[in-house]
FIVONU-107377 format. One line per field, with one value per atom (N, C-alpha, C, O): residue number from 1; residue in three letters; atom name; x, y, z. Coordinates in pm, 1 decimal, decimal comma, always signed. Layout:
num: c(NUM:...);
residu: c(ALA:...);
atome: c(CA:...);
px: c(X:...);
py: c(Y:...);
pz: c(Z:...);
***
This chain:
num: c(1:1:1:1:2:2:2:2:3:3:3:3:4:4:4:4:5:5:5:5:6:6:6:6:7:7:7:7:8:8:8:8:9:9:9:9:10:10:10:10:11:11:11:11:12:12:12:12:13:13:13:13:14:14:14:14:15:15:15:15:16:16:16:16:17:17:17:17:18:18:18:18:19:19:19:19:20:20:20:20:21:21:21:21:22:22:22:22:23:23:23:23:24:24:24:24:25:25:25:25:26:26:26:26:27:27:27:27:28:28:28:28:29:29:29:29:30:30:30:30:31:31:31:31:32:32:32:32:33:33:33:33:34:34:34:34:35:35:35:35:36:36:36:36:37:37:37:37:38:38:38:38:39:39:39:39:40:40:40:40:41:41:41:41:42:42:42:42:43:43:43:43:44:44:44:44:45:45:45:45:46:46:46:46:47:47:47:47:48:48:48:48:49:49:49:49:50:50:50:50:51:51:51:51:52:52:52:52:53:53:53:53:54:54:54:54:55:55:55:55:56:56:56:56:57:57:57:57:58:58:58:58:59:59:59:59:60:60:60:60:61:61:61:61:62:62:62:62:63:63:63:63:64:64:64:64:65:65:65:65:66:66:66:66:67:67:67:67:68:68:68:68:69:69:69:69:70:70:70:70:71:71:71:71:72:72:72:72:73:73:73:73:74:74:74:74:75:75:75:75:76:76:76:76:77:77:77:77:78:78:78:78);
residu: c(MET:MET:MET:MET:MET:MET:MET:MET:ASN:ASN:ASN:ASN:CYS:CYS:CYS:CYS:GLU:GLU:GLU:GLU:ASN:ASN:ASN:ASN:LYS:LYS:LYS:LYS:ALA:ALA:ALA:ALA:GLY:GLY:GLY:GLY:PHE:PHE:PHE:PHE:ILE:ILE:ILE:ILE:SER:SER:SER:SER:ALA:ALA:ALA:ALA:LEU:LEU:LEU:LEU:GLU:GLU:GLU:GLU:SER:SER:SER:SER:ALA:ALA:ALA:ALA:LEU:LEU:LEU:LEU:MET:MET:MET:MET:MET:MET:MET:MET:TYR:TYR:TYR:TYR:SER:SER:SER:SER:ARG:ARG:ARG:ARG:GLU:GLU:GLU:GLU:LYS:LYS:LYS:LYS:ILE:ILE:ILE:ILE:THR:THR:THR:THR:GLY:GLY:GLY:GLY:LEU:LEU:LEU:LEU:GLU:GLU:GLU:GLU:TYR:TYR:TYR:TYR:ARG:ARG:ARG:ARG:ARG:ARG:ARG:ARG:ILE:ILE:ILE:ILE:GLY:GLY:GLY:GLY:GLN:GLN:GLN:GLN:ALA:ALA:ALA:ALA:ALA:ALA:ALA:ALA:GLY:GLY:GLY:GLY:ASP:ASP:ASP:ASP:ALA:ALA:ALA:ALA:PRO:PRO:PRO:PRO:ALA:ALA:ALA:ALA:MET:MET:MET:MET:GLU:GLU:GLU:GLU:GLU:GLU:GLU:GLU:MET:MET:MET:MET:VAL:VAL:VAL:VAL:VAL:VAL:VAL:VAL:SER:SER:SER:SER:PHE:PHE:PHE:PHE:PRO:PRO:PRO:PRO:ARG:ARG:ARG:ARG:GLY:GLY:GLY:GLY:PHE:PHE:PHE:PHE:GLU:GLU:GLU:GLU:LYS:LYS:LYS:LYS:ILE:ILE:ILE:ILE:VAL:VAL:VAL:VAL:ASP:ASP:ASP:ASP:ILE:ILE:ILE:ILE:THR:THR:THR:THR:GLY:GLY:GLY:GLY:ASP:ASP:ASP:ASP:SER:SER:SER:SER:CYS:CYS:CYS:CYS:ILE:ILE:ILE:ILE:ALA:ALA:ALA:ALA:ILE:ILE:ILE:ILE:MET:MET:MET:MET:LYS:LYS:LYS:LYS:ASP:ASP:ASP:ASP:LEU:LEU:LEU:LEU:ALA:ALA:ALA:ALA:GLU:GLU:GLU:GLU:VAL:VAL:VAL:VAL:LEU:LEU:LEU:LEU:MET:MET:MET:MET);
atome: c(N:CA:C:O:N:CA:C:O:N:CA:C:O:N:CA:C:O:N:CA:C:O:N:CA:C:O:N:CA:C:O:N:CA:C:O:N:CA:C:O:N:CA:C:O:N:CA:C:O:N:CA:C:O:N:CA:C:O:N:CA:C:O:N:CA:C:O:N:CA:C:O:N:CA:C:O:N:CA:C:O:N:CA:C:O:N:CA:C:O:N:CA:C:O:N:CA:C:O:N:CA:C:O:N:CA:C:O:N:CA:C:O:N:CA:C:O:N:CA:C:O:N:CA:C:O:N:CA:C:O:N:CA:C:O:N:CA:C:O:N:CA:C:O:N:CA:C:O:N:CA:C:O:N:CA:C:O:N:CA:C:O:N:CA:C:O:N:CA:C:O:N:CA:C:O:N:CA:C:O:N:CA:C:O:N:CA:C:O:N:CA:C:O:N:CA:C:O:N:CA:C:O:N:CA:C:O:N:CA:C:O:N:CA:C:O:N:CA:C:O:N:CA:C:O:N:CA:C:O:N:CA:C:O:N:CA:C:O:N:CA:C:O:N:CA:C:O:N:CA:C:O:N:CA:C:O:N:CA:C:O:N:CA:C:O:N:CA:C:O:N:CA:C:O:N:CA:C:O:N:CA:C:O:N:CA:C:O:N:CA:C:O:N:CA:C:O:N:CA:C:O:N:CA:C:O:N:CA:C:O:N:CA:C:O:N:CA:C:O:N:CA:C:O:N:CA:C:O:N:CA:C:O:N:CA:C:O:N:CA:C:O:N:CA:C:O:N:CA:C:O);
px: c(+2003,6:+1958,6:+1810,5:+1730,2:+1776,2:+1639,5:+1553,1:+1595,5:+1431,2:+1338,6:+1289,8:+1281,2:+1258,6:+1191,3:+1042,9:+983,6:+982,5:+846,2:+741,0:+651,8:+749,2:+649,2:+717,7:+741,4:+748,6:+822,1:+743,6:+801,6:+613,1:+531,5:+537,6:+554,8:+523,6:+529,9:+667,8:+681,0:+770,6:+908,2:+938,9:+997,4:+899,6:+925,1:+845,5:+894,4:+725,9:+646,1:+716,1:+719,0:+772,2:+845,1:+970,3:+1001,7:+1041,7:+1158,3:+1118,3:+1187,2:+1006,7:+958,4:+934,6:+978,2:+866,8:+839,0:+968,0:+981,8:+1061,9:+1188,9:+1267,2:+1320,3:+1274,6:+1351,6:+1288,1:+1358,6:+1156,6:+1090,7:+1106,0:+1103,4:+1121,7:+1138,8:+1284,3:+1311,8:+1378,5:+1515,6:+1623,3:+1736,9:+1593,6:+1697,5:+1725,5:+1635,5:+1850,9:+1888,2:+1852,4:+1832,4:+1844,5:+1809,6:+1660,9:+1578,8:+1626,1:+1485,8:+1417,7:+1442,2:+1332,9:+1249,1:+1104,0:+1072,0:+1017,9:+875,5:+797,0:+678,5:+861,8:+792,8:+868,0:+957,8:+827,9:+873,4:+749,3:+650,9:+752,6:+636,5:+683,1:+783,2:+609,8:+633,8:+536,9:+418,2:+587,7:+502,7:+535,2:+651,5:+429,6:+443,7:+391,2:+277,6:+472,4:+440,2:+410,4:+494,3:+291,5:+256,4:+236,4:+244,7:+210,4:+190,8:+311,9:+372,2:+345,5:+456,9:+411,9:+299,1:+499,3:+471,5:+545,3:+667,5:+473,2:+536,7:+597,6:+529,4:+724,3:+794,2:+863,5:+919,7:+859,6:+927,9:+855,0:+732,1:+929,4:+863,8:+814,4:+871,4:+708,4:+664,2:+770,9:+847,9:+775,7:+869,9:+827,1:+708,5:+923,0:+894,6:+987,4:+1104,6:+934,2:+1016,0:+980,1:+869,7:+1077,1:+1057,9:+1074,2:+1171,3:+978,6:+984,5:+1023,8:+954,8:+1134,3:+1181,6:+1145,5:+1192,6:+1061,9:+1015,7:+1088,6:+1109,1:+1126,6:+1199,3:+1116,2:+1020,8:+1151,9:+1081,5:+1085,7:+1174,7:+990,3:+975,8:+939,7:+957,8:+888,3:+836,9:+938,1:+900,3:+1065,2:+1166,6:+1148,3:+1124,6:+1159,4:+1148,0:+1263,4:+1312,3:+1305,0:+1404,8:+1338,7:+1287,4:+1339,3:+1278,0:+1388,5:+1482,9:+1374,7:+1476,3:+1414,6:+1309,3:+1479,0:+1433,5:+1468,5:+1585,9:+1366,6:+1389,4:+1337,7:+1314,3:+1320,2:+1273,6:+1371,3:+1490,5:+1321,1:+1402,9:+1492,5:+1569,2:+1485,3:+1572,0:+1529,7:+1411,3:+1629,1:+1604,2:+1581,5:+1602,0:+1539,9:+1521,3:+1653,5:+1656,4:+1762,3:+1894,5:+1931,9:+1986,3:+1903,5:+1934,2:+1852,1:+1901,5:+1726,5:+1643,4:+1707,4:+1714,6:+1753,9:+1818,6:+1945,7:+1974,5:+2021,6:+2144,1:+2110,4:+2174,9:+2009,6:+1967,2:+1922,9:+1956,2:+1847,7:+1799,7:+1916,6:+1919,1:+2012,3:+2128,9:+2204,9:+2253,4:+2215,7:+2284,6:+2210,6:+2273,3:+2077,8:+1997,5:+2017,3:+2021,0:+2029,8:+2037,8:+2176,7:+2192,9:+2279,2:+2417,3:+2446,3:+2556,9);
py: c(+604,7:+697,2:+728,1:+637,1:+854,0:+895,3:+881,1:+915,7:+829,8:+814,3:+948,0:+1045,7:+951,2:+1065,0:+1046,2:+947,2:+1137,7:+1120,6:+1110,8:+1026,4:+1193,9:+1195,4:+1168,4:+1259,8:+1042,5:+1007,1:+1038,0:+1083,6:+1014,2:+1041,8:+1190,1:+1225,6:+1276,7:+1421,0:+1465,7:+1550,4:+1408,9:+1443,3:+1403,7:+1481,6:+1282,9:+1235,3:+1317,5:+1343,5:+1358,2:+1444,6:+1579,4:+1630,5:+1635,9:+1762,6:+1745,3:+1831,6:+1634,3:+1605,6:+1592,5:+1643,0:+1524,7:+1506,4:+1642,0:+1664,2:+1731,8:+1864,7:+1938,9:+1995,6:+1937,8:+2007,5:+1946,6:+2019,6:+1814,7:+1749,7:+1769,3:+1788,7:+1764,5:+1780,4:+1923,2:+1945,6:+2019,1:+2158,4:+2194,0:+2271,9:+2139,3:+2189,8:+2089,8:+2130,9:+1963,5:+1864,7:+1851,4:+1862,6:+1827,6:+1794,6:+1650,7:+1613,9:+1569,5:+1427,6:+1417,2:+1474,1:+1346,8:+1333,5:+1224,7:+1105,9:+1265,9:+1170,7:+1208,3:+1324,5:+1109,1:+1136,2:+1129,8:+1162,9:+1087,3:+1087,3:+1012,8:+932,8:+1042,1:+970,5:+927,6:+1001,5:+809,6:+758,8:+688,3:+616,8:+709,3:+639,8:+522,7:+537,3:+407,2:+289,5:+225,8:+211,0:+188,8:+112,7:-27,3:-42,8:-127,9:-265,2:-346,7:-356,4:-405,0:-496,8:-430,4:-308,3:-512,4:-468,9:-508,8:-614,0:-424,5:-454,7:-555,3:-548,5:-647,3:-745,6:-703,2:-688,2:-684,1:-641,4:-503,2:-409,0:-490,5:-362,7:-342,0:-235,4:-442,3:-431,9:-333,7:-335,5:-248,3:-154,7:-227,0:-327,8:-174,1:-225,9:-191,3:-97,3:-265,0:-236,3:-106,3:-84,9:-21,0:+104,8:+117,2:+80,0:+169,7:+187,5:+316,0:+369,0:+364,1:+480,0:+431,2:+363,0:+466,7:+429,2:+553,4:+655,3:+544,5:+652,9:+614,1:+512,5:+695,2:+664,7:+753,2:+872,7:+690,1:+756,7:+748,2:+670,7:+827,7:+817,4:+673,9:+595,7:+642,4:+510,9:+400,3:+282,5:+436,7:+338,2:+269,2:+181,9:+305,3:+244,3:+293,3:+412,0:+201,5:+237,2:+176,4:+68,1:+246,7:+197,5:+198,5:+301,8:+85,0:+74,0:+72,3:-6,2:+161,3:+179,2:+147,7:+201,6:+61,4:+29,3:+146,0:+179,3:+208,9:+320,9:+289,6:+380,6:+161,4:+120,8:+170,9:+140,4:+247,1:+297,4:+414,7:+460,5:+464,4:+574,7:+708,2:+734,0:+792,1:+931,8:+1007,2:+951,6:+1132,3:+1212,8:+1229,9:+1224,8:+1250,0:+1263,0:+1133,7:+1137,5:+1019,4:+890,3:+870,6:+813,8:+917,1:+908,6:+990,6:+944,6:+1111,6:+1195,2:+1129,0:+1135,3:+1065,8:+996,3:+880,3:+862,5:+801,5:+690,0:+740,7:+681,0:+850,8:+907,0:+957,6:+936,3:+1023,5:+1072,8:+958,4:+972,8:+844,1:+728,4:+675,1:+631,2:+678,8:+632,9:+726,3:+680,9:+855,5:+955,3:+971,3:+1037,1:+912,4:+925,4:+822,7:+819,0);
pz: c(+4522,3:+4421,2:+4446,9:+4467,4:+4445,5:+4472,9:+4348,0:+4237,7:+4366,5:+4254,9:+4202,6:+4276,9:+4076,6:+4014,4:+4045,8:+4003,0:+4118,4:+4167,7:+4057,3:+4065,8:+3955,1:+3848,4:+3714,8:+3635,8:+3691,6:+3570,4:+3443,8:+3345,2:+3444,7:+3326,1:+3291,0:+3174,4:+3391,0:+3367,6:+3323,6:+3235,2:+3385,1:+3349,9:+3206,0:+3130,7:+3168,2:+3031,7:+2930,8:+2820,8:+2965,6:+2878,2:+2855,8:+2743,9:+2962,7:+2950,6:+2864,8:+2782,8:+2883,1:+2798,9:+2652,7:+2564,1:+2627,9:+2491,5:+2425,5:+2312,5:+2494,2:+2438,6:+2405,1:+2296,8:+2499,0:+2476,7:+2360,6:+2276,9:+2354,8:+2247,8:+2111,3:+2012,3:+2104,9:+1975,5:+1923,4:+1802,4:+2013,5:+1972,0:+1945,0:+1853,7:+2021,6:+2017,8:+1977,0:+1953,3:+1968,0:+1940,5:+1791,3:+1708,1:+1759,9:+1621,9:+1590,5:+1474,8:+1695,6:+1680,0:+1649,2:+1721,1:+1545,6:+1504,8:+1585,4:+1564,7:+1676,5:+1748,5:+1721,2:+1695,9:+1726,7:+1705,4:+1834,6:+1836,8:+1943,4:+2071,4:+2180,0:+2153,9:+2303,1:+2421,6:+2496,8:+2501,6:+2555,3:+2628,3:+2755,2:+2754,5:+2863,3:+2989,5:+2997,9:+2968,8:+3037,6:+3058,1:+3193,0:+3230,7:+3264,2:+3388,8:+3358,7:+3313,8:+3382,8:+3346,4:+3471,7:+3561,3:+3478,2:+3586,5:+3720,9:+3734,3:+3818,6:+3956,6:+4039,0:+4017,5:+4131,8:+4221,0:+4326,5:+4375,4:+4361,1:+4466,4:+4592,2:+4590,4:+4700,2:+4824,9:+4810,8:+4770,4:+4843,4:+4833,8:+4699,1:+4674,0:+4613,7:+4485,1:+4393,4:+4386,5:+4323,1:+4231,3:+4106,1:+4064,5:+4047,5:+3918,4:+3815,0:+3834,4:+3707,6:+3599,3:+3530,8:+3505,8:+3501,2:+3433,3:+3313,5:+3320,1:+3204,4:+3086,0:+3013,8:+3026,6:+2937,5:+2851,3:+2707,7:+2674,6:+2623,9:+2483,4:+2404,3:+2409,1:+2332,0:+2246,8:+2103,9:+2052,6:+2040,1:+1903,9:+1802,8:+1824,1:+1692,9:+1585,6:+1457,1:+1450,3:+1354,9:+1226,9:+1171,6:+1205,0:+1089,0:+1025,1:+1123,2:+1092,5:+1241,7:+1334,5:+1424,0:+1502,1:+1415,5:+1500,9:+1643,8:+1666,4:+1741,5:+1882,8:+1961,3:+1929,1:+2062,7:+2157,2:+2294,2:+2337,3:+2363,0:+2495,2:+2599,6:+2591,4:+2698,7:+2802,5:+2938,4:+2972,5:+3015,8:+3151,1:+3242,9:+3258,9:+3303,6:+3395,2:+3535,6:+3615,1:+3565,9:+3698,3:+3804,3:+3798,9:+3899,8:+4008,6:+3973,1:+4057,9:+3851,1:+3807,6:+3868,1:+3889,4:+3895,1:+3928,5:+3797,2:+3689,3:+3806,1:+3684,8:+3610,0:+3487,0:+3683,4:+3619,5:+3548,4:+3438,1:+3610,1:+3547,4:+3420,5:+3323,1:+3420,8:+3300,3:+3188,8:+3074,8:+3220,1:+3118,4:+3066,6:+2947,1:+3155,0:+3113,1:+3020,3:+2916,9:+3056,7:+2970,8:+2834,4:+2732,0:+2832,6:+2707,2:+2622,4:+2501,2:+2685,1:+2611,7:+2545,5:+2433,3:+2614,8:+2557,7:+2435,4:+2339,0:+2439,1:+2324,8:+2205,5:+2091,1:+2231,6:+2124,3:+2066,9:+1964,1:+2131,0:+2079,4:+1974,8:+1920,9);
***
């Protein structure tokens, strides 16, 4: 599976689209990179989906392609 090159930018674009057009009430999406990678291993990456009243869902997107990120997000929103 090919990596999504600019996950932060991609997630930001998804956030804009969802906040404007989605029936699902979200208050934001955030990309986080956790720690430093050792050797060839990728650093941990996650997407935080924020909902009203402070509820958050954290999704592991380490190594995900852009399509895989959208699939993970769709599962959170269903």
